C-alpha positions, 0 to 999 in steps of 0.5 A, a space after each residue: 286087122 290082118 290081111 288075107 292071104 291064101 295058100 294054094 297047094 302043089 298038085 300032090 294037096 294036103 297029104 304031101 304039104 308037110 312043108 308048107 308049114 314052114 310058110 305059115 309059120 313065117 307068115 302067120 304074124 303078118 296075115 290071116 291065112 287060109 290054106 287050100 288043098 288044089 285037090 278039093 279045089 279041083 275035086 280030084 280023084 286021089 284013089 290013084 295017087 301018081 304024079 301023071 293020074 294027079 295031073 292028067 286029072 287037073 288038065 282034063 278039067 280039074 283046073 276049071 272045077 278048082 277055079 270055079 270053085 275057088 271063085 264060089 269061096 273067095 269074094 274080098 281082096 286078097 293076096 294069094 301064095 300059089 306053088 305049082 298047079 296052084 298058081 295056075 289056078 290062081 292066075 285064071 281066077 284072077 282072070 275070071 274076076 279073083 279080086 287079087 292084090 297080088 299074087 306070088 306063084 312058085 313053080 307054076 309052069 303052066 302060066 308058059 301057056 298064059 297070054 293074058 296077064 291078071 291085074 294085081 302085083 305078080 312076081 313068079 319063081 322058077 328053079 334055074 333047073 326047071 325044064 318046064 318053066 317059061 323061056 325068057 321070050 315069055 317073060 320079056 313079052 309080059 314084062 312080069 316080075 320074076 326070080 329064077 332060083 340058081 341050081 334048083 329044080 321044080 319042087 324047090 320051094 319045098 326047102 326051108 331055105 327057099 321058103 325064107 327067101 321067098 317069105 322074105 319077099 312077101 313080108 317087104 
């Protein structure tokens, strides 16, 4: 039986996640994959589908609601691949008891506010030009495995070559 891998979307959820299929295609032979739309997990109102509106809803209760819903759904040990806000949801869920074997979070900039580290193997990816990534002191203080992708912005994870890089790390 294949291990379970859950993929947590970025702030846009399924509406703007065509790029996720590249990850699924590369990982489906090794994992049983379940995709979660973080907007659905966080019970986010998508009527006003703009970044600032979605972000505000996540920050003002949506992250906590998503954690609550994820903890209700996932009871067994899992691996997680999470993007942007999804990485924050995965991280905080693990701190509240989600049983993770590994967490690979990509462009999860809100982690810069976190002081506690969840159990499990963790690797973080950020674009070099993402101004909201944690600073060097944060990485040093927490001794977390991370990789900075040269000349890339926040949404680098939507690019095919970056999907291949990240999936190769997972498949090691």
